[in-house]
N, C-alpha and C positions, 0 to 999 in steps of 0.2 A: 655526353653522359659520362665517357670514360674518365675525362679530365676532371669532373666534379668529383668522382670516385678517388681519383689520386689525390685531389686536394684535400678530401675528407680523411684519406688515410695518413696524409702528412700532418693535418691537425691532430688526429688521434697520437701519433708519434710524438708530436710537439707536446701534448698534454702530459703524456707519460713522464718524458724528458723534464718538463717543468716541475712536475711533481717531485721527481728524483732529485732535481738540483735545488729548488726553491721551497719545496712543500706545497701543502694544498691551498695556502693563502695566495700564492702566485702562479696558479695553474694555468692561467690565460696568457702568460708572457710569450712564450715561444709561437703559439698559434697566432697571436697578434702581431708578432715580428715578421712571421712568414707571410701573413696577408699584406702587411705594408710593403714589404719586398716585392711581392708580385704585383701590388698596385703601382710601384715606381716602375717597374719593367714594362707594365702596361701602358703608362704614360709616355715612357721614351718610345716604345715601339710604335704607338699610335701616332706620334708626331705633335702631341699636346705641349710639348716642352719647347718649341720653336716659335719664332715670330712668324708673322704672316708672310713677309716676303721669303723667308727661309722655306716655309711650307709650300709656297707656290713654286719656288725653284725646284723643290724635291718632287712635287707632283709632275713639273714639266720635263724633267729628266729621268723619272722613274719608269720602268716597263710595268705593262699590265701584270705580268707574273710577279714581279718585284712586290707591287702594290698588294696583290693577293696573298702572298707570302707574309708581308708585314701585318696585314688585317688578320691573318690566322694566328700568328704569334700574339697579338694584341687580344684577341678573343680567348686564346689558351691562357694567358696570364690572368685574365679577367675571372675565368671559370676556375682557376687554381686559388685565386684570391678570396672568392666569394664564401666557401664554406670554411675558411681559416678565420675570416673576419666575423662571420655569423657565429661560429662556435666560441670564439674569443670573447665577443660581446655578451653572448648568452652566459658564458662562465663569470665574466666580470660582474654583470648585474645580479647575478644569483648570489655572488659571495659577497658583494658590497652592498 
């Protein structure tokens, strides 16, 4: 829950910065960018961007603790991306 709160805080800061930089018409820009950035981090940390043979090699050589750390990073990135993308989507569809 702490990570979702941090993501929401980042989204609110992004809304304020977007409003200052681009005005009310583009208020969703920075939260959407942050959400996509965290999604990209999530994809790379989960191993979704590698082929099957590379993933098999990674799982064969990775320790249990390393796998746990990688999954924690994936979960954290997903929980940071979620509020940013939800707020950006809500703002986009309420404006347009």
